Structure formats: C-alpha cells, structure tokens
C-alpha positions as a LaTeX table, in Angstrom:
\begin{tabular}{lrrr}
\hline
Residue & $x$ (\AA) & $y$ (\AA) & $z$ (\AA) \\
\hline
Met1 & $-35.06$ & $-21.35$ & 58.47 \\
Gly2 & $-35.89$ & $-17.72$ & 57.96 \\
Ile3 & $-38.90$ & $-18.15$ & 60.41 \\
Gly4 & $-36.57$ & $-20.25$ & 62.80 \\
Gly5 & $-33.84$ & $-17.74$ & 62.79 \\
Gly6 & $-36.14$ & $-14.86$ & 63.24 \\
His7 & $-37.60$ & $-16.47$ & 65.97 \\
Phe8 & $-34.24$ & $-17.11$ & 67.63 \\
Thr9 & $-32.94$ & $-13.41$ & 66.87 \\
Gly10 & $-36.17$ & $-12.25$ & 68.79 \\
Arg11 & $-35.70$ & $-14.30$ & 71.70 \\
Lys12 & $-31.85$ & $-13.09$ & 72.26 \\
Arg13 & $-33.23$ & $-9.36$ & 71.55 \\
Arg14 & $-35.65$ & $-10.02$ & 74.55 \\
Arg15 & $-32.98$ & $-11.50$ & 76.70 \\
Ala16 & $-30.70$ & $-8.72$ & 75.79 \\
Ala17 & $-33.17$ & $-6.07$ & 76.95 \\
Ala18 & $-33.95$ & $-7.98$ & 79.80 \\
Phe19 & $-30.42$ & $-8.14$ & 80.91 \\
Leu20 & $-29.89$ & $-4.17$ & 80.13 \\
Leu21 & $-32.99$ & $-3.19$ & 82.21 \\
Ala22 & $-31.57$ & $-5.21$ & 85.10 \\
Val23 & $-28.25$ & $-3.48$ & 84.80 \\
Val24 & $-30.24$ & $-0.27$ & 84.68 \\
Phe25 & $-31.91$ & $-1.20$ & 87.74 \\
Met26 & $-29.11$ & $-2.18$ & 89.60 \\
Ala27 & $-27.04$ & 0.86 & 88.41 \\
Ala28 & $-30.06$ & 2.99 & 89.84 \\
Gly29 & $-30.04$ & 1.10 & 93.09 \\
Ala30 & $-26.23$ & 1.44 & 93.49 \\
Gly31 & $-26.68$ & 5.12 & 92.51 \\
Gly32 & $-29.26$ & 5.62 & 95.22 \\
Trp33 & $-27.19$ & 3.76 & 97.97 \\
Ala34 & $-23.93$ & 5.99 & 96.99 \\
Ala35 & $-26.06$ & 9.17 & 96.88 \\
Arg36 & $-27.74$ & 8.27 & 100.36 \\
Arg37 & $-26.52$ & 11.02 & 102.89 \\
Val38 & $-25.24$ & 9.55 & 106.34 \\
Pro39 & $-23.81$ & 11.13 & 109.39 \\
Val40 & $-19.88$ & 11.48 & 109.22 \\
Leu41 & $-18.28$ & 11.58 & 112.66 \\
Thr42 & $-15.72$ & 14.31 & 112.36 \\
Ile43 & $-13.08$ & 15.23 & 114.97 \\
Val44 & $-11.01$ & 18.44 & 114.07 \\
Asn45 & $-8.06$ & 19.91 & 115.97 \\
Arg46 & $-9.07$ & 23.53 & 115.42 \\
Thr47 & $-5.98$ & 24.93 & 117.15 \\
Arg48 & $-3.42$ & 22.76 & 115.01 \\
Gly49 & $-5.76$ & 22.69 & 111.55 \\
Glu50 & $-5.50$ & 18.64 & 111.78 \\
Thr51 & $-8.19$ & 16.34 & 111.17 \\
Leu52 & $-8.12$ & 13.48 & 113.37 \\
Leu53 & $-10.92$ & 11.43 & 112.24 \\
Arg54 & $-13.68$ & 11.40 & 109.42 \\
Arg55 & $-15.78$ & 8.27 & 109.19 \\
Pro56 & $-19.48$ & 7.34 & 108.40 \\
Val57 & $-21.57$ & 6.14 & 111.35 \\
Phe58 & $-25.18$ & 4.90 & 111.78 \\
Gly59 & $-27.78$ & 6.69 & 113.50 \\
Gly60 & $-27.71$ & 5.73 & 117.21 \\
Phe61 & $-24.01$ & 5.71 & 117.33 \\
Thr62 & $-22.74$ & 6.79 & 120.95 \\
Phe63 & $-19.54$ & 7.92 & 122.45 \\
Ala64 & $-18.27$ & 9.50 & 125.78 \\
Thr65 & $-15.69$ & 11.81 & 127.09 \\
Arg66 & $-13.94$ & 11.39 & 130.54 \\
Ile67 & $-11.97$ & 14.34 & 132.44 \\
Arg68 & $-10.74$ & 14.36 & 135.89 \\
His69 & $-11.87$ & 17.22 & 138.16 \\
Ser70 & $-8.91$ & 19.38 & 138.93 \\
Val71 & $-10.02$ & 19.99 & 142.51 \\
Gln72 & $-11.78$ & 16.59 & 143.74 \\
Leu73 & $-9.69$ & 14.45 & 141.30 \\
Thr74 & $-12.62$ & 12.27 & 140.65 \\
Pro75 & $-13.50$ & 11.40 & 136.87 \\
Val76 & $-16.46$ & 13.12 & 135.11 \\
Tyr77 & $-18.23$ & 11.32 & 132.08 \\
Glu78 & $-20.27$ & 12.77 & 129.35 \\
Tyr79 & $-22.23$ & 10.57 & 127.10 \\
Tyr80 & $-23.40$ & 11.46 & 123.78 \\
Arg81 & $-25.43$ & 10.14 & 120.84 \\
Ile82 & $-25.78$ & 10.65 & 117.03 \\
Glu83 & $-28.83$ & 11.16 & 115.50 \\
Glu84 & $-29.81$ & 9.82 & 111.79 \\
Asp85 & $-29.80$ & 13.51 & 110.70 \\
Gly86 & $-26.27$ & 14.03 & 112.07 \\
Thr87 & $-27.15$ & 15.99 & 115.34 \\
Val88 & $-25.49$ & 15.27 & 118.45 \\
Met89 & $-27.11$ & 14.79 & 121.78 \\
Val90 & $-25.99$ & 14.89 & 125.27 \\
Thr91 & $-27.74$ & 11.48 & 126.95 \\
Gly92 & $-25.85$ & 11.54 & 130.14 \\
Thr93 & $-23.63$ & 12.68 & 132.70 \\
Met94 & $-21.84$ & 10.53 & 135.52 \\
Leu95 & $-19.75$ & 11.93 & 138.35 \\
Trp96 & $-18.59$ & 11.26 & 141.86 \\
Asp97 & $-18.66$ & 14.60 & 143.58 \\
Leu98 & $-21.12$ & 17.50 & 143.51 \\
Gly99 & $-18.06$ & 19.99 & 143.71 \\
Trp100 & $-18.05$ & 19.82 & 139.63 \\
Gly101 & $-21.73$ & 20.97 & 139.77 \\
Met102 & $-24.87$ & 19.38 & 138.40 \\
Pro103 & $-25.65$ & 19.72 & 134.94 \\
Ser104 & $-29.40$ & 20.99 & 134.49 \\
Ser105 & $-31.93$ & 19.14 & 132.45 \\
Glu106 & $-35.90$ & 19.12 & 132.85 \\
Asn107 & $-36.05$ & 15.36 & 131.26 \\
Ala108 & $-32.84$ & 13.89 & 133.13 \\
Arg109 & $-33.32$ & 10.81 & 135.51 \\
Val110 & $-31.26$ & 11.22 & 138.34 \\
Arg111 & $-29.99$ & 8.12 & 140.59 \\
Leu112 & $-27.08$ & 6.77 & 142.74 \\
Glu113 & $-25.09$ & 3.83 & 141.86 \\
Gly114 & $-21.84$ & 2.82 & 143.54 \\
Gly115 & $-20.84$ & 6.15 & 144.86 \\
Ala116 & $-21.37$ & 7.68 & 141.42 \\
Ile117 & $-24.23$ & 10.20 & 140.58 \\
Arg118 & $-25.84$ & 9.46 & 137.20 \\
Leu119 & $-27.96$ & 11.77 & 134.99 \\
Glu120 & $-29.75$ & 9.71 & 132.47 \\
Asn121 & $-32.01$ & 10.30 & 129.53 \\
Met122 & $-30.90$ & 14.06 & 129.26 \\
Asp123 & $-31.26$ & 13.98 & 125.36 \\
Arg124 & $-30.07$ & 17.66 & 125.18 \\
Leu125 & $-29.14$ & 18.70 & 121.35 \\
Ile126 & $-25.69$ & 20.50 & 121.19 \\
Gly127 & $-25.12$ & 20.16 & 117.75 \\
Thr128 & $-21.30$ & 20.60 & 117.96 \\
Leu129 & $-19.06$ & 19.32 & 120.61 \\
Arg130 & $-16.14$ & 21.72 & 121.57 \\
Phe131 & $-13.78$ & 20.08 & 123.62 \\
Arg132 & $-10.96$ & 21.97 & 125.04 \\
Val133 & $-7.89$ & 19.16 & 125.87 \\
Asn134 & $-6.33$ & 20.10 & 129.20 \\
His135 & $-3.45$ & 17.42 & 130.17 \\
Ile136 & $-3.94$ & 18.03 & 133.97 \\
Ala137 & $-7.45$ & 16.58 & 133.50 \\
Glu138 & $-6.20$ & 13.46 & 131.87 \\
Pro139 & $-8.85$ & 13.57 & 129.09 \\
Phe140 & $-10.16$ & 10.46 & 127.29 \\
Leu141 & $-12.44$ & 9.72 & 124.51 \\
Phe142 & $-14.51$ & 6.53 & 124.21 \\
Leu143 & $-15.54$ & 5.65 & 120.49 \\
Gly144 & $-16.98$ & 2.17 & 120.26 \\
Glu145 & $-14.65$ & $-0.46$ & 121.58 \\
Arg146 & $-11.58$ & 2.06 & 121.68 \\
Ser147 & $-10.16$ & 4.03 & 124.65 \\
Leu148 & $-8.21$ & 6.89 & 123.51 \\
Asp149 & $-6.04$ & 9.42 & 125.58 \\
Leu150 & $-6.25$ & 12.54 & 124.09 \\
Arg151 & $-2.94$ & 13.89 & 125.29 \\
Ser152 & $-1.61$ & 11.59 & 122.85 \\
Tyr153 & $-3.15$ & 13.70 & 119.89 \\
Ala154 & $-3.78$ & 16.98 & 121.10 \\
Gly155 & $-1.44$ & 19.60 & 122.70 \\
Asp156 & $-2.43$ & 20.89 & 125.98 \\
Gly157 & $-5.03$ & 23.71 & 125.60 \\
Asp158 & $-5.98$ & 22.54 & 121.91 \\
Leu159 & $-9.61$ & 22.84 & 120.84 \\
Leu160 & $-11.09$ & 19.90 & 119.32 \\
Ile161 & $-14.40$ & 20.32 & 117.20 \\
Leu162 & $-16.62$ & 17.05 & 117.15 \\
Asn163 & $-19.72$ & 16.84 & 114.99 \\
Ala164 & $-21.57$ & 14.80 & 112.32 \\
Pro165 & $-22.13$ & 16.49 & 109.24 \\
Leu166 & $-24.36$ & 14.54 & 106.47 \\
Glu167 & $-22.61$ & 13.43 & 103.64 \\
Pro168 & $-23.04$ & 10.97 & 100.52 \\
Arg169 & $-21.62$ & 7.32 & 101.08 \\
Ala170 & $-20.15$ & 7.75 & 97.53 \\
Phe171 & $-17.31$ & 10.10 & 99.02 \\
Phe172 & $-16.12$ & 7.27 & 101.03 \\
Leu173 & $-16.01$ & 4.80 & 98.24 \\
Phe174 & $-12.78$ & 6.59 & 97.13 \\
Gly175 & $-10.75$ & 7.00 & 100.16 \\
Gly176 & $-12.71$ & 10.02 & 102.11 \\
Thr177 & $-11.99$ & 8.64 & 105.59 \\
Val178 & $-9.48$ & 9.52 & 108.07 \\
Asp179 & $-8.54$ & 8.01 & 110.96 \\
Ala180 & $-5.42$ & 9.29 & 113.09 \\
Phe181 & $-6.62$ & 7.04 & 116.13 \\
Gln182 & $-5.61$ & 3.71 & 114.36 \\
Glu183 & $-1.75$ & 4.73 & 114.99 \\
Lys184 & $-2.46$ & 4.30 & 118.84 \\
Thr185 & $-5.09$ & 2.79 & 120.83 \\
Glu186 & $-4.82$ & 3.62 & 124.35 \\
Thr187 & $-6.26$ & 1.35 & 127.29 \\
Gly188 & $-9.00$ & 3.11 & 129.58 \\
Thr189 & $-12.21$ & 2.18 & 131.36 \\
Asp190 & $-15.74$ & 3.37 & 131.15 \\
Pro191 & $-17.69$ & 2.25 & 134.08 \\
Gly192 & $-20.87$ & 3.82 & 132.40 \\
Arg193 & $-20.62$ & 1.58 & 129.40 \\
Lys194 & $-23.10$ & $-1.29$ & 130.41 \\
Ile195 & $-25.67$ & 1.02 & 131.57 \\
Thr196 & $-25.52$ & 3.95 & 129.17 \\
Gly197 & $-24.96$ & 1.79 & 126.11 \\
Ile198 & $-21.92$ & 2.76 & 124.04 \\
Ala199 & $-22.75$ & 1.16 & 120.73 \\
Gly200 & $-21.02$ & 0.77 & 117.37 \\
Ser201 & $-17.69$ & 1.34 & 116.29 \\
Val202 & $-15.38$ & 3.24 & 114.11 \\
\hline
\end{tabular}
C-alpha cells in the first residue's frame, strides 16, 4: 500500500506541476500579448480639448479626408495609411481642378481617370495630421466603412490633431477606448475607395 500510494502521490504531483507550468506559459503568453504595443488611432479636437477617437488599429489601416475647394467648388481627397510603428503616411490625392495646385512628390504616380487627377503611391511621411475644420469646405472623414461629416463634431475653425501613438494592448482591456463618432454616422461617398484601398474598420 505504501509503495502504491507513494507512486500515486508522485503522479499527482507531476500532473500538478505540469498544470502549473502550462498556466505559467499561458500567463506569459497573455502578458506578452497585452504588453505588445500597437498603433492607437487618436483624434483630438485641440481647440476644444476633446478626444473624439482612441481606438487600436492594425498596421496598414487606411483613411481619407475630403474637402470642397472654396473657389472651384470641386472635391479634394487626401488618402493616408498608418504604419505598424504608428507613423502616418500620405499615400495619394485626388482632385478635379488644378486651381487647387498639384501636391509635389518624387515617388507619386499621376494619372487621369473619369475627369479626376490622381496622385498615387506618394508615401510621404507626415507623422501627425493637423486638420483645420472649415464648414464652408464641407469636410468629411472616411474611417473604414464610416463616412463622417466633421461639421457634426467640430466647430468652424476648430483644429483636429490626428496621430497613431504606440500603446500597450492591455490599456484597452480596461475601457481605454473613446469613440464619439458612434453617436452619429453620416453618409458620404468616396470615389477613390476601390482604387486607393480604404482598409480596416474602427
């Protein structure tokens, strides 16, 4: 009985040790996942001191802005991409009138399509996007599948700061996200979506 009991006890100890080891590895894996730093798309109304959006995104997430030229009254689109390290890149522009002026970029590919002038593959680093809201220009922001009329979220002349700092995932496990845009989702169209590749969602 003593030998059998000792053998049984030893087997239980080994199982318990294996279980604890598995728990340790799982905890380490979860800790590594939670500690990993990811880009956090952040939009702040600097004028009013309000945070409109704070959501983690993946590297390669794209978004766009649209304004209407004050003289020609034609739309101007700017396309952006967030890199894995949180940097913000300008990837392209689409406009219908040269009165706006042509953005300069050595790497850009220029082509005409349906009356629009496209500059693609610009890949120009800007780091932080500073966007002045002008209600006359009817500014829109395209985030994933959402088209947002910025006049609903910012006053005329307000300055919006958009960037994507790296932060640990763990921060968002405890309610660290903000999304003022969930209250309203406006309608709008982005004719460059199919070609430029607006990707992801927030």
